[in-house]
C-alpha positions as CSV (number, residue, x, y, z in Angstrom):
1,M,115.0,114.5,149.5
2,K,116.5,112.4,152.2
3,L,115.0,109.0,153.1
4,P,112.9,108.8,156.3
5,E,115.1,107.8,159.3
6,N,113.4,104.5,159.8
7,L,114.1,103.4,156.2
8,I,117.8,104.5,156.6
9,Q,118.0,102.3,159.7
10,K,116.6,99.3,157.8
11,L,119.4,99.7,155.2
12,E,122.0,100.1,157.9
13,N,120.8,96.8,159.5
14,R,121.2,95.1,156.2
15,K,124.7,96.4,155.8
16,Q,125.6,95.3,159.4
17,N,124.3,91.8,158.7
18,N,126.3,91.6,155.5
19,S,123.0,91.0,153.6
20,L,122.6,94.3,151.6
21,R,121.2,93.5,148.1
22,Q,122.9,95.3,145.2
23,L,122.4,95.2,141.5
24,P,125.1,93.1,139.9
25,S,127.2,94.5,137.0
26,F,127.4,92.6,133.7
27,N,130.3,90.2,133.4
28,N,131.9,87.8,131.0
29,L,132.3,85.0,133.5
30,V,131.2,81.4,132.7
31,D,127.5,81.3,133.5
32,F,126.5,79.1,136.4
33,S,124.0,81.7,137.8
34,S,121.3,82.5,135.2
35,N,118.0,80.7,134.8
36,D,118.6,80.5,131.0
37,Y,118.7,76.7,131.2
38,I,118.7,75.8,127.5
39,G,120.2,79.1,126.1
40,F,117.0,80.4,124.5
41,S,117.7,84.0,125.6
42,K,120.8,83.9,123.5
43,S,119.2,82.3,120.5
44,E,119.7,84.2,117.3
45,T,117.2,81.9,115.6
46,I,114.4,82.8,118.0
47,F,115.2,86.6,117.7
48,K,115.1,86.5,113.9
49,L,112.0,84.3,113.7
50,A,110.0,86.5,116.1
51,H,110.9,89.6,114.1
52,H,110.0,87.8,110.8
53,Y,106.7,86.7,112.2
54,L,105.7,90.2,113.1
55,I,106.7,91.6,109.6
56,E,105.0,88.7,107.8
57,N,101.7,89.1,109.6
58,E,101.8,92.9,109.6
59,I,101.5,92.9,113.4
60,I,104.0,95.7,114.1
61,Q,101.8,98.2,112.2
62,N,98.6,97.1,114.0
63,G,100.0,96.4,117.5
64,A,98.2,98.8,119.8
65,T,99.3,99.1,123.5
66,G,97.1,99.2,126.6
67,S,95.2,96.7,128.7
68,R,94.2,93.6,126.9
69,L,90.6,94.4,127.8
70,I,90.9,97.8,125.9
71,S,93.4,98.0,123.1
72,G,96.2,95.6,123.8
73,N,94.8,92.3,122.8
74,H,96.5,92.0,119.4
75,T,96.0,88.9,117.3
76,V,99.3,87.2,118.2
77,Y,98.0,86.8,121.8
78,Q,95.2,84.6,120.6
79,I,97.5,82.6,118.4
80,A,100.1,82.1,121.1
81,E,97.6,81.1,123.8
82,T,96.0,78.6,121.5
83,F,99.4,77.1,120.7
84,I,100.5,77.0,124.3
85,A,97.3,75.3,125.4
86,Q,97.8,72.6,122.8
87,F,101.5,72.2,123.7
88,H,100.6,71.7,127.4
89,D,97.5,69.5,126.7
90,V,95.1,71.8,128.5
91,E,91.8,73.5,127.7
92,S,93.1,77.1,127.9
93,A,96.0,79.4,128.5
94,L,96.1,83.0,129.7
95,I,99.3,85.0,129.3
96,F,100.4,87.4,132.1
97,N,103.3,89.9,132.0
98,S,105.4,88.0,134.5
99,G,105.4,85.0,136.8
100,Y,105.0,87.5,139.7
101,D,101.9,89.0,138.0
102,A,100.5,85.5,137.4
103,N,100.8,84.3,141.0
104,V,99.6,87.6,142.5
105,G,96.7,87.6,140.1
106,F,95.7,84.0,140.7
107,F,95.9,83.9,144.4
108,S,94.4,87.3,145.1
109,A,91.4,86.5,142.9
110,V,90.5,82.8,142.9
111,P,90.4,81.6,146.6
112,Q,87.4,83.2,148.3
113,R,86.4,84.2,151.8
114,N,85.7,81.0,153.8
115,D,88.1,79.0,151.4
116,V,91.5,77.8,152.7
117,I,94.9,77.9,151.1
118,L,97.5,75.3,152.2
119,Y,101.0,76.1,150.8
120,D,104.4,74.6,151.1
121,E,106.5,76.7,153.5
122,L,109.2,77.2,150.9
123,S,106.8,78.6,148.3
124,H,108.1,81.5,146.2
125,A,107.6,85.1,147.4
126,S,105.2,85.8,144.5
127,I,102.9,83.0,145.7
128,R,103.1,84.3,149.3
129,D,102.4,87.9,148.2
130,G,99.3,86.8,146.3
131,I,98.1,84.8,149.3
132,V,98.5,87.8,151.5
133,M,96.1,89.7,149.2
134,A,93.5,86.8,149.2
135,N,90.4,86.9,151.3
136,A,90.9,83.2,152.1
137,K,92.6,81.9,155.2
138,S,96.0,80.4,154.6
139,Y,98.3,78.0,156.4
140,K,101.7,76.6,155.5
141,F,102.7,73.0,155.7
142,N,106.2,71.6,156.3
143,H,108.3,71.4,153.1
144,N,107.2,68.4,151.0
145,D,105.6,66.9,154.1
146,F,102.3,65.4,153.0
147,E,101.5,64.0,156.5
148,D,101.6,67.5,157.8
149,L,99.5,68.6,154.8
150,E,96.9,65.9,155.4
151,R,96.7,66.9,159.1
152,L,95.8,70.4,158.0
153,I,93.3,69.3,155.4
154,Q,91.4,67.3,158.0
155,K,90.9,70.4,160.1
156,F,88.7,72.0,157.3
157,P,85.9,69.6,156.3
158,N,83.3,70.8,153.8
159,T,85.7,73.6,152.7
160,N,87.2,74.6,149.3
161,I,90.9,73.9,149.9
162,Y,93.6,75.1,147.5
163,I,96.9,73.1,147.9
164,V,99.9,75.1,146.5
165,T,103.4,73.9,145.7
166,E,106.2,74.2,143.2
167,T,107.3,71.4,140.9
168,V,111.0,72.6,141.4
169,F,111.8,74.9,144.3
170,S,113.9,77.8,143.2
171,M,116.3,77.8,146.1
172,D,116.7,74.1,146.8
173,G,116.1,72.7,143.3
174,D,114.2,69.8,144.8
175,S,110.7,68.5,143.9
176,P,107.7,67.1,145.7
177,N,106.2,63.7,145.0
178,L,103.6,65.0,142.6
179,E,101.8,61.6,142.1
180,E,101.3,61.3,145.9
181,L,100.2,64.9,146.1
182,A,97.7,64.5,143.3
183,E,96.2,61.4,145.1
184,L,96.0,63.3,148.4
185,S,94.2,66.3,146.6
186,E,91.7,63.9,145.0
187,K,91.1,62.1,148.3
188,Y,89.8,65.3,149.9
189,N,88.5,67.0,146.7
190,C,91.1,69.8,147.0
191,Y,92.2,72.1,144.2
192,L,95.9,71.5,143.4
193,V,97.9,74.5,142.1
194,V,101.5,74.2,141.0
195,D,104.1,76.7,140.0
196,E,106.3,75.2,137.2
197,A,108.6,78.2,136.7
198,H,111.8,76.1,136.8
199,T,110.6,73.0,134.9
200,L,109.6,74.6,131.5
201,G,112.3,73.7,129.0
202,V,113.9,71.3,131.5
203,F,111.7,68.3,132.1
204,G,109.9,66.2,129.5
205,E,110.8,65.2,125.9
206,K,110.0,68.7,124.6
207,G,110.5,70.6,127.9
208,E,106.8,70.6,128.7
209,G,107.3,70.6,132.5
210,L,107.4,68.1,135.3
211,A,103.6,67.6,135.8
212,Q,103.1,66.8,132.1
213,Y,106.2,64.6,131.9
214,L,104.7,62.6,134.8
215,Q,101.3,62.5,133.0
216,I,99.4,64.0,136.0
217,H,98.7,67.4,134.5
218,N,95.1,66.6,133.9
219,R,94.6,66.1,137.7
220,I,95.9,69.7,138.5
221,F,93.5,72.6,138.8
222,A,96.0,75.3,137.6
223,R,99.6,75.3,136.4
224,I,101.7,78.5,136.3
225,M,104.5,78.5,133.7
226,T,107.1,81.3,133.7
227,F,108.9,82.2,130.5
228,G,111.9,84.1,132.1
229,K,113.7,80.9,132.9
230,G,113.9,78.0,130.5
231,L,112.0,79.8,127.7
232,G,114.5,82.7,127.8
233,C,111.9,85.5,127.3
234,H,109.5,87.7,129.3
235,G,106.0,86.7,130.6
236,S,104.1,83.8,132.0
237,V,100.9,81.8,131.5
238,I,98.3,80.2,133.7
239,L,97.0,76.9,132.3
240,G,93.6,75.5,133.3
241,S,90.0,75.1,132.2
242,T,88.2,77.5,129.9
243,E,86.1,78.6,132.9
244,L,89.2,79.4,134.9
245,K,90.5,81.6,132.1
246,E,87.2,83.4,131.9
247,Y,87.2,84.0,135.6
248,L,90.8,85.4,135.6
249,V,90.0,87.8,132.8
250,N,87.2,89.2,134.9
251,F,88.7,89.2,138.4
252,A,92.6,89.0,138.3
253,R,93.6,92.6,138.9
254,S,97.2,92.1,137.8
255,F,95.8,91.1,134.4
256,I,93.0,93.7,134.1
257,Y,94.8,96.8,135.2
258,T,98.1,96.6,133.3
259,T,99.4,97.2,129.8
260,G,99.7,94.0,127.9
261,L,103.0,92.7,126.6
262,S,104.1,94.2,123.3
263,P,103.5,92.2,120.0
264,H,107.2,91.5,119.8
265,S,107.2,90.0,123.3
266,V,104.3,87.7,122.6
267,A,105.7,86.7,119.2
268,T,108.9,85.8,121.0
269,I,107.0,83.6,123.4
270,L,105.2,81.9,120.5
271,V,108.4,81.3,118.5
272,A,110.2,80.0,121.6
273,Y,107.5,77.4,122.2
274,Q,107.7,76.4,118.6
275,Q,111.4,75.9,119.0
276,L,110.8,73.6,122.0
277,E,108.8,71.3,119.7
278,I,111.4,71.1,117.0
279,D,114.8,71.5,118.8
280,K,115.2,68.9,121.4
281,E,119.0,68.9,121.3
282,A,119.5,71.6,124.0
283,I,117.1,69.8,126.4
284,V,119.0,66.5,126.0
285,Q,122.3,68.2,126.5
286,L,121.0,70.0,129.7
287,R,119.9,66.6,131.1
288,Q,123.3,65.1,130.4
289,N,125.0,68.1,132.1
290,I,122.8,67.7,135.2
291,I,123.7,64.0,135.4
292,L,127.4,64.9,135.0
293,F,127.3,67.6,137.7
294,N,125.7,65.2,140.2
295,Q,128.3,62.4,139.3
296,Q,131.2,64.8,139.7
297,K,130.1,66.3,143.0
298,N,129.8,62.7,144.4
299,L,133.2,61.7,143.1
300,L,134.8,64.8,144.7
301,G,133.1,64.2,148.1
302,L,131.0,67.3,147.8
303,K,127.6,65.5,148.0
304,P,127.0,66.3,151.8
305,M,127.2,70.0,151.0
306,F,124.4,69.9,148.4
307,V,120.6,69.7,148.7
308,R,119.4,66.6,146.9
309,S,118.3,67.7,143.4
310,K,117.8,66.2,139.9
311,S,116.9,69.6,138.4
312,A,119.1,72.3,136.9
313,I,119.3,74.1,140.3
314,Q,122.0,72.7,142.6
315,S,122.5,74.4,145.9
316,A,125.5,73.9,148.2
317,I,124.8,75.0,151.8
318,V,127.5,77.3,153.2
319,P,126.2,78.8,156.5
320,G,126.9,82.5,157.1
321,N,126.5,85.5,154.8
322,E,130.1,86.4,155.1
323,K,131.4,82.9,154.4
324,V,129.2,82.2,151.4
325,K,130.0,85.6,149.9
326,R,133.7,85.0,150.3
327,L,133.5,81.6,148.7
328,A,131.4,83.0,145.7
329,K,134.1,85.7,145.2
330,Q,136.8,83.1,145.1
331,L,134.9,81.2,142.3
332,Q,134.2,84.5,140.5
333,D,137.9,85.4,140.6
334,K,138.6,82.1,138.8
335,G,136.2,83.1,136.0
336,F,132.9,81.4,137.1
337,D,129.7,83.3,137.8
338,V,128.1,81.7,140.8
339,K,125.9,83.7,143.1
340,P,125.7,83.5,146.9
341,I,122.1,83.3,148.3
342,L,122.0,85.2,151.6
343,S,119.7,85.4,154.6
344,P,117.0,86.7,154.8
345,T,116.3,85.4,151.3
346,V,116.9,82.0,152.8
347,P,116.7,81.2,156.6
348,E,119.8,82.1,158.7
349,G,122.2,79.1,158.7
350,Q,120.9,78.0,155.2
351,E,122.9,80.4,153.1
352,R,124.2,78.8,150.0
353,L,125.9,78.8,146.7
354,R,123.3,78.3,143.9
355,F,124.7,76.6,140.8
356,C,122.4,76.8,137.7
357,I,123.3,74.2,135.1
358,H,122.8,75.0,131.4
359,S,122.9,73.1,128.1
360,Y,125.8,75.3,127.0
361,N,128.0,74.5,130.0
362,S,130.9,72.3,128.8
363,E,132.0,69.1,130.6
364,D,135.3,70.8,131.3
365,E,133.6,73.8,132.9
366,I,131.5,71.6,135.1
367,N,134.6,69.6,136.2
368,Q,136.6,72.8,136.8
369,I,134.1,74.6,139.0
370,L,133.5,71.6,141.2
371,E,137.2,71.0,141.6
372,L,137.7,74.6,142.6
373,L,134.8,74.4,145.1
374,G,136.4,71.3,146.6
375,N,139.8,73.0,146.9
376,F,138.3,76.1,148.5
377,V,136.2,74.2,151.0
378,F,138.6,71.4,152.1
């Protein structure tokens, strides 16, 4: 059956704007595009240990599927959540099927009518979708602008206010001043919520995330960790108090009304966390590669193109969908997988090449890709 005419027109508009999204095909290019920052998705050790864990504990035979509130709450969930809570130095942890499910579940359930949500204007789509579903009123503040945030806070005295940000923003790779934000939240008795999707496995001695690395995690109401980036597997977790976990189990619809992850998926999460504790080499190498990338882009005169970032995400602004797609294709033709980020994913005029740095990128690969970028741009 043919699509309705108005949907066909929307697709045509995307094609005309050179912004039509398409599923990429698999390639063997040098990886500068995935979020697999420390290579855990490729880890044969993690794969084997997860399988061995299931066999050893006879979980495969006893792993029923279904909602966790009915038949899907197999024992490895409880073991994994206890380990994760200890790893992140927090009272409790609740696993969700994805970062999207966690954000939608949290923001649609926790803020109530007459509450207020103040969120960074560059917050991820999953946060914004959850906020749309909330009964609370919501307002955005200018990116990492705490004067603007405080101005908004002062408009709502005697109100439960949830302040929402990311510890590393997925398109820019930059971070807010978390210490200052925590102080501001405490000054006005606000509830601080941070999405740490792009800091797990990247920041901290054992990849525990930026808030914990800065030792301000106990001043945060809720942290959302996503496993599909640095941990290299599927799922996510909301970290917070025991009461928050109990509340989410009762009211987060994306948790209640869905089939829980399989025993193998949860065992993989558990084993990946255990690897973070014992295998710090990849984290150290990632950190060195980020420093090298920043040094080389400065030496080659490319710094003005890039958004300031000390994370594994490095974005070079190349305005215009057609121009950034052409530049990405030139790099891909030379063997490097770099993806163009187009409008409307980012605002028009802010189109970019998004470089993701990994522990397994070699020094030579980093030098080569930046030299090519310089040659194509200048």
